[in-house]
C-alpha positions as CSV (number, residue, x, y, z in Angstrom):
1,X,-63.6,122.9,33.3
2,X,-63.6,124.0,36.9
3,X,-66.2,122.8,39.4
4,X,-68.2,126.0,39.6
5,X,-68.5,126.2,35.8
6,X,-69.6,122.5,35.7
7,X,-72.3,123.2,38.3
8,X,-73.4,126.4,36.5
9,X,-73.7,124.6,33.1
10,X,-75.5,121.7,34.7
11,X,-78.1,124.0,36.3
12,X,-78.4,126.1,33.1
13,X,-81.7,128.0,33.4
14,X,-82.0,127.0,37.1
15,X,-78.9,129.1,38.0
16,X,-80.3,131.6,40.6
17,X,-78.9,134.7,38.8
18,X,-80.4,133.4,35.6
19,X,-83.9,133.0,37.2
20,X,-83.5,136.5,38.8
21,X,-82.6,138.2,35.5
22,X,-84.9,136.4,33.1
23,X,-88.0,135.8,35.2
24,X,-88.0,138.5,37.9
25,X,-86.3,141.6,36.6
26,X,-88.2,141.5,33.3
27,X,-91.5,142.1,35.0
28,X,-92.7,145.0,37.1
29,X,-90.9,144.8,40.5
30,X,-90.2,146.8,43.6
31,X,-87.0,146.6,45.6
32,X,-86.7,145.3,49.1
33,X,-83.7,146.0,51.5
34,X,-83.0,143.9,54.5
35,X,-80.0,144.5,56.7
36,X,-78.0,141.3,56.5
37,X,-74.3,140.6,56.1
38,X,-73.0,139.8,52.6
39,X,-72.1,136.2,53.3
40,X,-73.9,132.8,53.4
41,X,-76.5,133.1,56.1
42,X,-78.8,130.7,57.9
43,X,-82.3,132.0,57.4
44,X,-85.5,130.5,58.8
45,X,-89.2,131.4,58.6
46,X,-90.9,131.8,61.9
47,X,-94.6,132.0,62.7
48,X,-95.3,134.4,65.5
49,X,-98.4,136.0,67.0
50,X,-97.8,139.1,64.9
51,X,-97.5,137.1,61.6
52,X,-94.7,135.6,59.5
53,X,-91.1,136.6,60.0
54,X,-87.8,135.8,58.4
55,X,-85.0,135.3,60.9
56,X,-81.5,135.9,59.7
57,X,-79.0,135.6,62.6
58,X,-80.4,137.7,65.4
59,X,-82.4,140.0,63.1
60,X,-86.0,139.5,62.2
61,X,-87.9,140.9,59.1
62,X,-91.7,140.9,58.8
63,X,-93.2,139.4,55.8
64,X,-96.8,139.9,54.6
65,X,-97.3,136.2,53.7
66,X,-95.5,132.9,53.5
67,X,-94.7,133.2,49.7
68,X,-92.9,136.5,50.3
69,X,-91.0,135.0,53.3
70,X,-89.9,132.1,51.2
71,X,-88.8,134.4,48.4
72,X,-86.8,136.6,50.8
73,X,-85.2,133.6,52.4
74,X,-83.4,132.6,49.2
75,X,-81.8,136.0,48.9
76,X,-81.0,136.1,52.7
77,X,-79.2,132.7,52.4
78,X,-76.9,134.0,49.7
79,X,-76.3,137.3,51.5
80,X,-78.0,139.7,49.1
81,X,-79.4,142.6,51.1
82,X,-81.2,144.5,48.3
83,X,-83.2,142.7,45.7
84,X,-86.3,143.0,43.5
85,X,-89.6,141.3,44.2
86,X,-92.5,141.0,41.8
87,X,-95.0,143.8,42.3
88,X,-97.9,141.4,41.4
89,X,-98.2,139.3,44.6
90,X,-99.7,136.4,42.6
91,X,-96.4,135.8,40.9
92,X,-94.3,135.7,44.1
93,X,-95.2,132.1,45.0
94,X,-94.2,130.8,41.5
95,X,-90.8,132.4,41.5
96,X,-90.2,131.5,45.2
97,X,-90.8,127.8,44.2
98,X,-88.3,128.1,41.3
99,X,-85.7,129.9,43.5
100,X,-86.0,127.3,46.3
101,X,-85.7,124.4,43.9
102,X,-82.7,126.0,42.3
103,X,-81.1,126.5,45.8
104,X,-81.7,122.9,46.7
105,X,-80.2,121.6,43.4
106,X,-77.2,123.9,43.9
107,X,-76.5,122.4,47.3
108,X,-76.9,118.8,45.9
109,X,-74.5,119.5,43.0
110,X,-72.0,121.1,45.4
111,X,-72.2,118.0,47.5
112,X,-71.6,115.7,44.5
113,X,-68.8,117.8,43.0
114,X,-66.8,118.1,46.2
115,X,-66.8,114.5,47.4
116,X,-63.0,114.3,46.9
117,X,-62.3,117.5,49.0
118,X,-61.9,117.7,52.8
119,X,-64.6,119.2,54.9
120,X,-62.9,122.6,55.0
121,X,-62.4,122.4,51.2
122,X,-66.1,121.7,50.7
123,X,-66.9,124.7,52.9
124,X,-64.6,127.0,51.0
125,X,-66.0,125.8,47.6
126,X,-69.6,126.3,48.8
127,X,-68.8,129.8,50.1
128,X,-67.1,130.7,46.8
129,X,-70.1,129.4,44.8
130,X,-72.5,131.4,46.9
131,X,-70.2,134.5,46.6
132,X,-70.3,134.1,42.8
133,X,-74.1,133.9,42.9
134,X,-74.3,137.0,45.2
135,X,-72.1,139.0,42.9
136,X,-74.1,138.1,39.9
137,X,-77.4,139.0,41.6
138,X,-76.0,142.3,42.9
139,X,-74.7,143.2,39.4
140,X,-78.2,142.7,38.0
141,X,-79.5,145.1,40.5
142,X,-82.7,145.6,42.6
143,X,-84.4,148.3,40.5
144,X,-86.6,151.0,41.8
145,X,-88.2,151.1,45.2
146,X,-91.6,151.4,43.5
147,X,-92.4,150.5,39.9
148,X,-93.4,153.2,37.4
149,X,-97.1,153.3,36.4
150,X,-96.7,154.9,33.0
151,X,-99.0,152.5,31.1
152,X,-102.1,154.0,29.5
153,X,-105.4,152.7,30.8
154,X,-108.7,152.6,29.1
155,X,-111.4,154.6,30.9
156,X,-115.1,154.6,30.3
157,X,-116.5,157.7,28.6
158,X,-119.7,159.1,30.1
């Protein structure tokens, strides 16, 4: 079994594409597009006078709240420029927590699985793992820019 398959099987339901497909894309979502390179990126959350921003390289992206910025940061780190975000803002914080936990576990497992490699070998493996995650998330897709509201609603009769 190769290293990436071992990491993926260890993470199981905490694999980022698995969380994205099972817990995010199954609910009502809208898509977000941020202009970032398709590579592992350094992303940081900044608090400015104008609000919360996500900084990726030299680009900055406004976020309405901290939970959304945390959610966007995970996808910016793996280099996904278009992704789905839950339409219900109360659910963003929960999935942001799950995605950030999965990201940290991924980095820890990469560290333990690559102790026998050189520094450049570790870097190549980390980049290959992130590329695999990015390709999986992109293949799942971002969905529509706005969700459809085709559910029937009950209205009062006068």
